[in-house]
N, C-alpha and C positions, 0 to 999 in steps of 0.2 A: 857319428859313431867317432869316438876319441880313438887315440895312437895307444890306450893302454884297454878298451874293449879288443881290439883288432890284436893285442897281445893275448889276450886272455883265450879269445875266441879260435886262439890259431891251430892248437890239434884238432877241432872239430871242422874249422876249414879245410885244412892238408886231407882230412879223413874225404870231406868232401868230393875235392879237386883231383883226388887220386879215384875215386871210385867213375867223375867223371869222362877223367881222360884213358881211362884202363888202366891206368899205369899202378907197376908195383912197388911206388913210393911218391909223393908230392913233396917237396920240403918248401917252405918260403923264405927267399932268401934278402931279400928286403919291402919295404911296405912303407911305399912316399904320396901322401897325401897331394892330388894337385887340386891347383888353385883354379878359377874361374866359373866354375859352377854356382850359380846363386839358389838355385832350388833343389837339388839332389848333391849328391858328395860322391866322387869318387878317388880311387884308388889306384895308383902304382903298383903294382906286385911283380916283381922276381920270382920267376920261380922254378927248382930243379926238378923236374920229372923223372922220375926212371921208367924208359918203357912207355906201355901206351901210344895214345893218337900224338901225343906230341912231346917226342921224346927229348930230355936236353933242356940249356937253360932256355925260357918262355918269359916274355916282357908280354905282361897284360894288364887289363884297368877293372878293378871290379867298380859296380855303380848300385850303389844305395840310395836309402831315402835319406832326405832330411832329418830333423826332430820336427820340423812343422812341413807339411805342405798347402799348395794353392788350388783350387777346386777346379781348374782348368788339367792339372796335372794327371798325365796316366798313370797305372801303375808299375812297381818294375817288370812283373808279366808281361802286363799288356805294351810295356815301350821296347822288351824283347822281341814279341811277336811284330812288331811294327819293324823293327832292325832286322829281323830276319827276311819281312816280307820286302824290303829294299835291298838288302844285299844278294835275292835271287832275283831282283829287277835288274842288277845288274848298279845300281849305282855307286859312287865310290864312299865306301862309309868302315869303318872296323869290321871286322869280321866277328860276327857273334857267335859265342861258344858253348857257355852252359848258362840256364836258371837254374836256380836255388827259392822257391816257393816257400822253401821251411824256417820260417822266423827265427827258430829255436838256434842259429848258429851263431849272429850275428843281432839277434833281435828285431830284424824285417827282413823282405825278401831283397833281393840280390842277383846281379849275373853278371856273369865275366865275358869281355871280348877282348880282343888282340887289341895293343898297343901299337899306335903310329906315328913315325914321327910329325914335326913341324908344333906351328903357335896358335893360336886360336885367339888371344887375347886382340878383342876389336880395335880398340885405340893401337895398340904395338904391329900391328897388320898394317892398318893404316897408314901410319907415321913411317914405318919402315921400311922405304920401298923397296928393298934389296930381297923381302920375301914376298914369294909369290909367283919370282919372274917377270915375266912380260905384263904387266896389267891389264891392256886390254887383252891379252890372253886368255890372262885369268877369270875377268869377268866373262867373257864368250865360253868359258869353260862352265862357269858357273851356271850360266844360261842353260847350259846343254845337262847339268847333272839334277836343274831343277825341271826340266821337262820329263828325266827319266821318270822321278818320283810320279809325276804327275797318268804317266802311264799307268800307273795304279788305279785301275777305279772301280764300287763297289759292284757286286757282292765278291771280295777277295779272300780265297780262305785263309783262315786264318786269324783274322780282324774281324770278328764278329760282332766281339765286346765295342766296338768303335757305333757312335748312336748313327741312328739311320739318318742321312742326310736331308736338310731342310729344303723344298723347292724354294723356299726365298732365303737365301744365305748370311744375304744380309742384315734384312730386320730382324729375323733372328738372333743373331750378334747384337744387333741393339736392343732388342731386348732384353736382353740376359746381363749387360752392360747396367740398363737400368732398374735389372734388381738389384743389383750393388751395390748402386749407389744409392738407391732410397734404403737400403736395407744398415748403409754406412751412419746415415743419420747426419751428415754435416753438406753442407752447400758447397756444390762447384759446379756455380753458373756456366764457367766457359766450356767444358764438358756437358752440361748440358742441349747450351748451344748447340755444340758439334752435332751430339745424338738426333736433335732436332731437325738439321739438316742435310746429315746423312739419309735420316728418315725421308727424307720430301726427296733426294735424289737418288734413292735406292734401283740398281737396275730392276727390271721388269721380273715380276715374279712368274711361277706356274701356277697352276689352278691351285685351291686349297686343297692337300691330299695328295695331288697329283704329281706328274714329273715336275721339274726345274726346268727352267726354258733353258736355263744355260748346263755347259757342261759342269758336272760335278764329277771330282777326283780325289783323291790321295793327297793332302798339303800336307808341306810339314807345320806350318803354321808358327815357327821359327827362325824363317830361310834367311839370314844377315852374316856379317861382320862381325867376325865373336862367334860364331857356330861351326866353324870350317876349320880345315887345320891346315899349314902352308908354308912348307920347307924352302928353301932359296930358290926352287923351281917351279914351284907351282901347287897346284892342289893336293891334296894328302888324304882328305876324309873331309865326310859332313856330316857333324855332330847335333847331338840334344834333339831328342824324337820325342819329347814327354808330351809334347802339345799336337801330338799328328790328330788327323782329322778328317773326315770327307768335310769340302768344301769349294770353292768357287779358285778358279787356277790363278785367274787376275789377284787373290787377297794376296798370295804368296809374293809375286813379282813387285805389287804397293809394298808391301812389308820391306823385301830387300832395299827397296827405291826411296823409302821413309827417309825425311830430315834427320829422323832424332836415331839413325843408324848406322851415318856418316860421319862419327866420330873427328869433328872438326873442320871437313872437308866440304863443309856445303857446295861445293860446286863438284864435286864429283856423286851425281847423282846416285850412281849405282855401286852404291853399299860402301863409300867413301874411297871406292878404288879405281872409277874410273868416270866415262861418260855413259849414259843410258846405251849407245848406239849398239858398242859390241853385246853386251848384254840381252840388251834386246836380239840380237842376230844369232846368238847363239842357242838363245831356248826357241828361236821361230825357224829356225835350222833342223832342230832334233824334236822336235815338237807339230811339226805342221802346221800349228798356229799363228795368226796373223796376229800381234799386239793393237790393242785399241789405247793409244796412249792417254784418252780422256776417262778411262773403263780403270786403268793402272791410279792416274791422279786421284780417285775418289776413296781406292783405296788404299791411297797413301792417308790420307785425311783418317781413315777408320782405322789405319795402322795407328796414331797418335792416341785418339780415342784406345784402341786396347790395351795401348802400352800404361797409359794413364791408368787403366783400370788396373793391370795385374802390378804397377808399381807401389799402386795403394792397395793392393792383398798384401806385397810384398812387406808395406811399414804397418799390417795389420800383425802378422806371425810376429815380430815384436812383440805390438803393444799390448796385445794377449796375453802375454808372459810365457807362450807356448817355445819363442826361441831369443835368445841376449846375441843381436847382432846391429854393431854400429851402420854397417852395410846397409845392412835393411830398414834400419829405423830412418835413412838418410834417402833413400830411394823414396820412398814412402813420404816422406817431407818435400823433398828437393825436386825431384822429377814432374808431378802431375802441374804447378804453375807453368813450367817451360811449355812440356806439351798443350798444355791449352791456349797459351801465345799462341805457339804454329797454328793452332786450329783456328782461332779467330784469323789470323792472316789468310787463311787460305779459304775461309768461307768469309769476308767480309761482305757487308749488306749488300754493296753494291752490286755481287755475283750473285745476289738470292735469287731462288726461281722459287717456285708455290708449286711442288706438283699436283 
């Protein structure tokens, strides 16, 4: 969505804001694009409301679709429903306000939420230790927030659109990655090796068509440094719910701790901000679950596989001609080889066990 398009749609958008808030009038004072979103578009809007539910000057964020998507991403109405569910569960997120499913206003569905202060860029958060307050405390708090998300279990009212949970989450994911790689038509032997290794070492599954052996919960699926906001004191919000799904709770821990999300601090295994211990303690304290380090290690390898597949999908968004973006093209070209190397390191032949 370009600034020109937003300007052209301003009267219709202001009418939507007025009607949704119950105000007598709503005026957009300023609209600023927010950087950092690789898949969706985010705009910071300063709005003057005359009466209604939010009288006065309000600082909000409008979130809408980018020109192209990747298959695993939820729609904006679905993401809004997830945001409402986790807001009700007490997760620290921006307050969800209004959803517009009418594509006539901006050309795509969108929703609005409150704007919260802080920095989200992963590289900056990791490098600037003045952000987030005490880093061990921040890691513990993030563990607690993840535990709150995992308290939501199926069936949850309002989340009926999420795919039914698989009794074998790991092998279900591996199958979907294979399908994508096969359709891609280009060899990625490092990823194929990783898929076979993860298939052979996957956690025990439930009976076909039956209940999973492990616990199934709402998983964020992208819980990492770069997807939460921090100010000088600590956490202000968990962001980006477009990949949320029913799954194995340990998959979120593995994603957070995966080396690919440490942003140049491989020694700080909890998201590049701290050691694992405070993150694990926060999660165990809030969830009542005991973390199995070997299970987390497995899902870290799965995380590298998944991020490699997503990176290839990001590149395809540009190669298909749907969206011109140097960032997306470089992501698809440069990221997978680095991830393949890490997968090979973590699954060296001497560690091979045929399940």
